[in-house]
N, C-alpha and C positions, 0 to 999 in steps of 0.2 A: 729414571728411578727403577731399581730392580725390586721386584716383588713376585711372590707366587700368587697368581690370581685365584687359584682354587682355595686359598686360605682366607680370602676376604669375605666379609659379611655385610659391608656397607660401602656405598659409593656416593661421593659428593657430586651433586649436579650444579654446575657453575654456568651462569649466563652473563656474558660481558664481564667476566672476572669475578663475579659475585656469587657466593653460594646461595642458591634459592631453594634447594631441597635435597633430600637424601633418598636413595634407593636402598632398601634394607632387605637382606636375604633372611627369610624366616624358616622355621622348621617345616619339614614337608616339602622342601624345594619350592617355596612360594616367594614371590618378590613383591614388596610394597613400596610405592613412591609416596612421599609426603613433602609438602611445601614447608619452608621455614616460616616462622610466625612473622618475622620482620618483612618478608616478601608479601605475605598475605595482607599485612597492615599498610603497606606502601601504596598509596593511591596513584603514584606516578611510576609504578613498577613496569619494567620492560616486559613485553608479551613473550611468553614461552610458546604458547600454542592456542589457537582458537578452540581446540578441543577441550580446554579447561575454562572456557567462557560459558557461564551459566545463561539461562534464558532471560534473566533480567540484567545481564551484563557483568555480574560479579564473578569472582574466581571460584571455580569448583574445587573444593578441598576434601570432599568425602570420596576418597578414591579407594577402591577395593584391591586387595592383593590378587595377583595372578599366579597360576601354577606354571612352573618350569621356565616359561619365557619371562622377559621383562615386559612392563606395560607397553601397549601398542605404539605410543609416541616414540619411545626409546628403541623399540624393535625396528622401526623404520629408519633409524640412523645407521643400522648395520647393513653390510653388503648381503647379497643373496647368491645362491647357486655356487658356481665354481670359485668365484672370488672369495666367498665366505669360507669355503673348504680350504682354499689355499692359505688364507690368512690365519685361520684357526690352527692349521697344521704348523705354520711358522710360530704361532704363539703357544703351541703345545696345550691347547684346550679343545674340547669337543665343539664342533660347529653348532650343535643344538643347545649348548649351555650359554644362553645369551648374556646372563649376568657376567660371566667370566670374560666372554668375548668383548663386551662393552668396557670392561675394566682395562683390557690391553689396547683397545682401539680408540679409547675415549679422548685422546689428545688431539685428534684430527678429524672431527666430525663435521657434517654440514652445518652451516650457520655459525652462530656465536656461542655454541654450547661446548663445554668441556666436561667430561665425566672422568673422575679420578678417584682412586682409593681414599676413603675418608681417613684423615690423619688421626692417629691415636686410638684407632678402634681395637677392640679385643678380637682375638681370633675366634672363629665360630666354634661352638662346643663340639660339633661333629663334622668331619669332612665328608661331604656327600659326593661320591664319584659314580660315574656310570661306566659301562663297558668300554666306550671309546676312550675315556680318560685313563682307565686302567691300562689299556693297550698302549697309549702314549707313554705312560709312566714306566711301562715294561721295556722301553727303549725303542719303540717303533716310530716315535715322533722325532722332532728335531729340537730336542731340549737344548737350551742355552742360546738359541738364536733369538735376536730381537725381532719382533713382528714387523713386517712392512706395513706401514699405515696405508689408509686409502682415503679417498675424498668422498664424492657423492655416492650414496648407496646405489647399488644396481647389480646387474648380472655380468655384463661384459667386463673383462678385466680392465680396471681403471686404477691409476696411481696418481697421487699428488706429486707435482713436479714444480721446479723453479725454472723460469725462463732466464737463460744467461744473456748477457749483453751481446754476445756473439750470435745469438739466435738459437743456440742449442738448448736442449732440455736436459736437466739433471734431476734424477730422483734423489731427494735428500736422504742422507744416510739413515736418519731415524724416521724418515717418511713424513715428518710433520712440517707444517708451514708452507706447503706448496700453494701456488696461486694459479696453477694450470692443472687440468685433468688430462692424463694421457690414456687414450682408449686404443687398445691393441686390436689387430685384425681378428676376425672370427674364424675358427676352424671349420665352421659349417656354412656360413653365408659369404659368398664371394664379394670382394671389394666393398665391404661394409664401411670402413673408414671413408673411402672415396664417395660412397653413396651419401653418407651423412654430411660430408664436406660440401658436396654439390647442393644438397637440399637446404643446408643452412644458408648458403649463398643465395639460392633462389628465394628463400624466405626473406632475407635481407633486402633483396631487390623489390619484393612485393610490399615492403614497408614494415615488416615485422622485426622487432628488436631481438637480435641474437648476440651471443657472446663472440668476442674475437676468437678465431680458430685458424689452424693451419695443419697441413699434412706434413709429417716429418718422417725421415728414414729411421727405422728402428735402431740400426747400429749407432746412430748419432745420439741416442738417448743414453746417457751415462746412469749407471746404478740400477738398471732394470734387472729383475731376477733372471737367472740363466735360461729358464724355460721360455722367456719372451723372445730370446734371440734365435730360437729355432723356428719362429713364425715368419713366413715370407710376407712381403708387402709393406705398406706404410701404416703408420699409426696416426690417429687424429689427436691433436692437442687442442683443447678448448679452455679458454680463460675462465676461471671460476668467478661467477657473479656474486658469490657470497664472500668475496674478499675485495677490499678497495685497494688502490695502488700502493699504499704503504704496508699492505699485508693485513691490516686490521679486519676482523670479521664483521660481516653484516648478517644478522640473524635471518633464518629462513625456515620454512617447513613446507612439505609437500601435502597434497590433498588426502593421501592415506592418513597422514598425521592429523590433518584438520578434522577428518571424519572418525578418527579413532579406530581405523581398520588396520589389521595386521597386513604385512606385505603380501601374503598368500591370498588375500582378498582384494587385491588391487584392481581386479576386473569385475568385482561383484558389488552388489547392494546399492551402488550409487550410479547416477547418470551424469552426462555433461550438463544437464539442466541444474542438477544439484550444485555443481561447481559454480555455474553462472549465478545462482541464487546467493551463494556466499559472497562472490565478488561484488554483486550489486549492493548487498547490505553492508559490506565491510570496506570496499574500495571505491565504489561508485561506478558511474556509467562508462567512463573511459576504459578502465580495466576490463569491464564486462564485454564491451564491444571489441576490444583487442582480443579477448579470449575467443569470441565468435569468429573473428578473422582467422585466427590460428587453427580453429577447428575446421573451418571451411578449407583452408590450405591443406590440412592433413588429409581430408577426403580427396582433394584434387591430386595429391601426389601418391595416394594409396598407402597411407601410413596407418596400419591397423593396431599399432602398439601404444596409442596415447591413453594409457591407463592412469589411475589416480596418482601414481608416483611421478608421472611425467608432466605434471602441472604443479607449480610451486608459488608460494608467497614470499616476498622479502619484507623485512622490517627496517627500512633505512633510518627511521626516526626512533626505532626501538619499540614503538607502540602500535602504529597503524600499518596494516599490511597493504602492499601493492603487488600486482602481478609481476612475477620475475620475468627476465628475458626468456625467449623460447629455447627449448633444447630437445635433444633426442628426436629431431626430425629425420626420419628414415623412411624411404619408400619400401614397404614390406611386401607388397603384392608380387614383385618379381621373384621373391624367394618362397612365398606362401600363396600359391594360386587360390582364389576364392576366399582370401583372408577377409575378415570383417573388422569393424571398428572395435576398439577395446572396451568402450562403454556405449550405452544407448544414446542416440542423438535424435530427439523427437520421435521416440518409439521405434527407431530404426538403427540397425548396425551396418547398413549397406554402404559399401565403398563405390557403388556404381552410379549414384545420383544424389542430388540434393533437391528437394522440392519445397514449394511455398507452404504446403500443408505440414510438412515435417518441421519447418522452421516455426510455424505457428504453434504446433504442439510443444516444441522445445520452449518457446517463450511463455506459454501458458503454465507449463510445469515449473519453470524458473520464476514465474510471476514478475516478468520484466516486459517492457513495451515491445510489441512485435514489429511495429511499423518500420524501424530503421534496419532490421536484421536482413531482409532480402536484398536491400541495396548494398549492404556490406558484402554479402555473398557474391553478388554480381560484380562488384568492383574487384574483389579478391580473385575471382575467376579470370577477369580480363587482365589484371596485372600479372597473374601467374602464367597465363599462356604467352603473353608478350615477353616476359622476362625469360621464359624457357628458351625461346627462339634464339636468344643471343647469349645463352649461358655457356661460356667456354669451359666451365668446370665439368659440364656434362660429358665432354670429350674424354675425360679420364675414366669413364665407366666402360665396361665391356659393352659391345654393340647391342647385344640382346637385352641387357639390363636397361640401357638408355632408351631403346625402342619401346620397351614395356612401360617405362615411366611416361614417355611421351604419349603413348596410346591412352594411358589412364588419365593424364591431365586433359587431353583434348576431349575424351569421352565424357568426363564429368562436367567440364566447362560447357559442353553443348547442352547440358540439362539445366544450367544456371543462366537464364536469359530473361 
């Protein structure tokens, strides 16, 4: 569908193919989201987000307009950083104008959500442009190009891809419908795809559920933008867990969305105990204890980047959430010496140890039983050290990177006994 996103004033929000609400662009560059009445009245309605769940379990419908940005739940569907800038340039919109960015990227969002221009809408009474948009319109953008869609929101360049029968990866021409995420190498951090590939395999051997993944040669990926082919190294392909084998979407949300926080607050205002409390209330003890296992694993490998957006819920039955497979397991300490945890863990952000007192404080804040938690930590440490010793994927890492990860695992494991 060809349209000028800057002439839109309303977007249809569709969940599992059903319109459940509308985002309206108001005067003064404010955006308002409202639910459709039939969704409000439907007692078996599919869950959009726990952030719209009231204290008594009902649907929150009194939603205030927000200035310039779209509401936090929708803002978290959009990419950040360089990926946002790249896609916004391709779409000929300002990266800061989230309403317009959502309009052009809304066909391939995380989960079972589609955001599309509302059919039959009138054009807005006044076109509101900013300097960036005027610059694009003066010919400095890439007008006429179709935007390359993306998959899960994030900073590292990621693109939706379809795995071919031959094993190759192709970026769809319109970028939609991909069931894999292609993550390109970093220009700053060495061997980042190999690092994540090794840590995902280590997690799998520890007993943590992770998506299928593989390292691929960049030249073998058809349809990548030209800039991607100038990058050396391999890319990491990760199977999307919000798509089932026939390509149908499974709805999901990350914990920035759960807590109603904008992406730039993904390291603020909440702790790992807050996540555990939600899991305990909404998904039960199995998801909560699995979360603790992944948290301990992240400390063991020195992963300081497990912020709110790196933990997600899936809705396989469309209503009740479960913890998603683990993702974005990367040893960050080799790149960032003295790195700390993304959020507070029992009043500590230290990556150098895990203590029984820390675990008790975590349990007290989350209001969950403390008794099973230390045993989970001990078992995770034992499994991680054992699995590391036979992890052939570690041989793909530069020697200093591998040595740094090993030192971290053994040092933290020595504190968990």
